[in-house]
Each structure stands twice: as C-alpha cells, then as structure tokens.
Short mmCIF file of the C-alpha atoms (twelve columns), coordinates in Angstrom:
data_MODEL
# 
_entry.id   MODEL 
# 
loop_
_atom_site.group_PDB 
_atom_site.id 
_atom_site.type_symbol 
_atom_site.label_atom_id 
_atom_site.label_alt_id 
_atom_site.label_comp_id 
_atom_site.label_asym_id 
_atom_site.label_seq_id 
_atom_site.Cartn_x 
_atom_site.Cartn_y 
_atom_site.Cartn_z 
_atom_site.pdbx_PDB_model_num 
ATOM 1  C CA . MET A 1  -0.018  -0.283 0.330   1 
ATOM 2  C CA . LEU A 2  2.842   1.821  0.967   1 
ATOM 3  C CA . LEU A 3  4.369   1.488  -3.042  1 
ATOM 4  C CA . ALA A 4  0.335   2.849  -4.192  1 
ATOM 5  C CA . ILE A 5  0.432   6.160  -2.304  1 
ATOM 6  C CA . CYS A 6  3.917   7.049  -3.263  1 
ATOM 7  C CA . LEU A 7  3.305   6.293  -6.991  1 
ATOM 8  C CA . ALA A 8  0.257   8.201  -6.788  1 
ATOM 9  C CA . GLY A 9  2.615   10.748 -4.946  1 
ATOM 10 C CA . LEU A 10 3.941   11.026 -8.314  1 
ATOM 11 C CA . LEU A 11 1.722   10.883 -11.128 1 
ATOM 12 C CA . PRO A 12 1.288   15.054 -10.979 1 
ATOM 13 C CA . GLY A 13 3.756   15.088 -12.894 1 
ATOM 14 C CA . ILE A 14 3.536   12.657 -14.719 1 
ATOM 15 C CA . ALA A 15 0.552   13.865 -15.797 1 
ATOM 16 C CA . THR A 16 1.526   17.333 -16.816 1 
ATOM 17 C CA . ALA A 17 4.732   16.168 -18.392 1 
ATOM 18 C CA . TRP A 18 2.326   13.753 -20.378 1 
ATOM 19 C CA . LEU A 19 -0.153  16.683 -21.484 1 
ATOM 20 C CA . LEU A 20 2.426   18.900 -21.737 1 
ATOM 21 C CA . ARG A 21 4.613   17.415 -24.351 1 
ATOM 22 C CA . GLU A 22 0.573   16.714 -26.706 1 
ATOM 23 C CA . ARG A 23 -1.998  19.647 -25.658 1 
ATOM 24 C CA . GLY A 24 -0.096  22.671 -23.844 1 
ATOM 25 C CA . TRP A 25 0.733   24.729 -20.938 1 
ATOM 26 C CA . LEU A 26 -3.022  24.807 -19.681 1 
ATOM 27 C CA . LEU A 27 -4.235  21.450 -20.314 1 
ATOM 28 C CA . ALA A 28 -1.444  19.905 -18.159 1 
ATOM 29 C CA . SER A 29 -1.160  22.669 -15.236 1 
ATOM 30 C CA . LEU A 30 -4.947  21.994 -14.553 1 
ATOM 31 C CA . ALA A 31 -4.987  18.142 -15.163 1 
ATOM 32 C CA . GLY A 32 -1.482  17.970 -12.790 1 
ATOM 33 C CA . LEU A 33 -3.090  19.883 -9.801  1 
ATOM 34 C CA . GLY A 34 -5.775  17.329 -10.627 1 
ATOM 35 C CA . ILE A 35 -4.696  15.086 -10.000 1 
ATOM 36 C CA . ALA A 36 -2.705  16.455 -6.299  1 
ATOM 37 C CA . LEU A 37 -5.985  17.459 -5.552  1 
ATOM 38 C CA . TRP A 38 -6.980  13.256 -6.189  1 
ATOM 39 C CA . LEU A 39 -4.820  12.605 -3.907  1 
ATOM 40 C CA . PRO A 40 -5.195  13.715 0.130   1 
ATOM 41 C CA . ALA A 41 -9.015  12.873 -1.297  1 
ATOM 42 C CA . THR A 42 -8.416  9.760  -2.011  1 
ATOM 43 C CA . LEU A 43 -6.499  8.586  1.517   1 
ATOM 44 C CA . ALA A 44 -9.503  10.518 3.220   1 
ATOM 45 C CA . ALA A 45 -11.962 7.658  1.791   1 
ATOM 46 C CA . THR A 46 -8.721  5.140  2.743   1 
ATOM 47 C CA . MET A 47 -8.721  6.641  6.350   1 
ATOM 48 C CA . VAL A 48 -12.649 5.974  6.457   1 
ATOM 49 C CA . LEU A 49 -12.632 3.207  4.319   1 
ATOM 50 C CA . PHE A 50 -9.563  1.209  7.193   1 
ATOM 51 C CA . PRO A 51 -10.332 3.035  9.610   1 
ATOM 52 C CA . PRO A 52 -6.569  1.859  11.744  1 
ATOM 53 C CA . LEU A 53 -5.373  3.725  8.987   1 
ATOM 54 C CA . GLY A 54 -6.807  6.640  10.436  1 
ATOM 55 C CA . LEU A 55 -5.043  6.316  14.090  1 
ATOM 56 C CA . ALA A 56 -1.712  5.325  12.474  1 
ATOM 57 C CA . VAL A 57 -2.259  8.767  10.974  1 
ATOM 58 C CA . ALA A 58 -3.549  10.008 14.160  1 
ATOM 59 C CA . ALA A 59 -0.592  9.339  15.842  1 
ATOM 60 C CA . VAL A 60 1.742   10.377 13.447  1 
ATOM 61 C CA . ALA A 61 0.980   13.217 13.339  1 
ATOM 62 C CA . ALA A 62 0.471   14.472 16.783  1 
ATOM 63 C CA . VAL A 63 3.980   12.718 17.652  1 
ATOM 64 C CA . ALA A 64 4.922   14.897 14.781  1 
ATOM 65 C CA . GLY A 65 2.712   17.734 15.765  1 
ATOM 66 C CA . LEU A 66 4.376   18.135 19.412  1 
ATOM 67 C CA . HIS A 67 8.029   17.942 17.576  1 
ATOM 68 C CA . ALA A 68 7.320   20.801 15.644  1 
ATOM 69 C CA . PHE A 69 5.507   22.632 18.703  1 
ATOM 70 C CA . ASP A 70 9.078   22.150 20.907  1 
ATOM 71 C CA . GLU A 71 10.969  23.772 18.117  1 
ATOM 72 C CA . GLY A 72 8.939   26.594 18.351  1 
ATOM 73 C CA . ARG A 73 6.880   26.001 15.108  1 
ATOM 74 C CA . VAL A 74 3.601   27.220 15.579  1 
ATOM 75 C CA . TRP A 75 1.859   26.638 12.475  1 
ATOM 76 C CA . ILE A 76 3.659   23.957 11.475  1 
ATOM 77 C CA . ALA A 77 2.562   22.872 14.453  1 
ATOM 78 C CA . THR A 78 -1.351  23.837 14.281  1 
ATOM 79 C CA . ALA A 79 -1.698  21.903 10.560  1 
ATOM 80 C CA . TRP A 80 -0.260  18.480 12.091  1 
ATOM 81 C CA . ALA A 81 -3.034  19.080 14.734  1 
ATOM 82 C CA . ALA A 82 -5.139  19.806 12.157  1 
ATOM 83 C CA . THR A 83 -4.093  16.569 10.007  1 
ATOM 84 C CA . ALA A 84 -5.096  14.559 12.835  1 
ATOM 85 C CA . CYS A 85 -8.018  15.961 14.540  1 
ATOM 86 C CA . LEU A 86 -9.789  14.741 10.730  1 
ATOM 87 C CA . ALA A 87 -7.977  11.807 11.197  1 
ATOM 88 C CA . LEU A 88 -9.614  10.931 14.098  1 
ATOM 89 C CA . THR A 89 -12.343 12.112 12.461  1 
ATOM 90 C CA . CYS A 90 -12.313 9.758  8.920   1 
ATOM 91 C CA . ALA A 91 -11.711 6.417  11.388  1 
ATOM 92 C CA . GLY A 92 -14.849 7.141  13.537  1 
ATOM 93 C CA . VAL A 93 -12.753 8.807  16.608  1 
ATOM 94 C CA . ALA A 94 -13.784 11.237 16.889  1 
ATOM 95 C CA . ARG A 95 -17.422 12.990 16.462  1 
# 
C-alpha cells in the first residue's frame, strides 16, 4: 500500500509532462493540479474505509505536531494538529 501511495504522489508530475508534450501548458497544469488534489481526497476516503490507517496517521501527526511545537514552529504544529483531528474524524473516533 505504501508503494501505491508513493506512486500516486508521482502522478501529478507524470500526467503534467505527458499532457504538456501533446496539448499545451493550460491543460497540462490543470491536469497536474487535479491529480495533486486527488491524492489527499483518496487518503481521506481510505481512512474512512480502513480506520486503523486513520489511527496510524493521527498518531504520526500528533507526534510530528508535538515535535514542531517543541521547536517553536507553532503554525506547523497547528497544521499537524488539524491533520490528526481530520484523521481521527475519518477513523470514526472523534465526532
């Protein structure tokens, strides 16, 4: 599954390069943006369907948020806390 997530992360660049050769900059940029926005939506849907993944993502986000807060990066820590809350909501723990 990790391999699939990594390959999905590469799709915006692959699709943009492929479409850039044939159809132009505008369509290539829109395709890259659409695929890049598709990845987080797919991860959220996967966390809804497989709650242990949501719990794992929440745990990692919480640890990363605490580490960022210890280093004084408050905005980054807030983003990690929001990620943990979203993951717990997708997993069905927080309602």
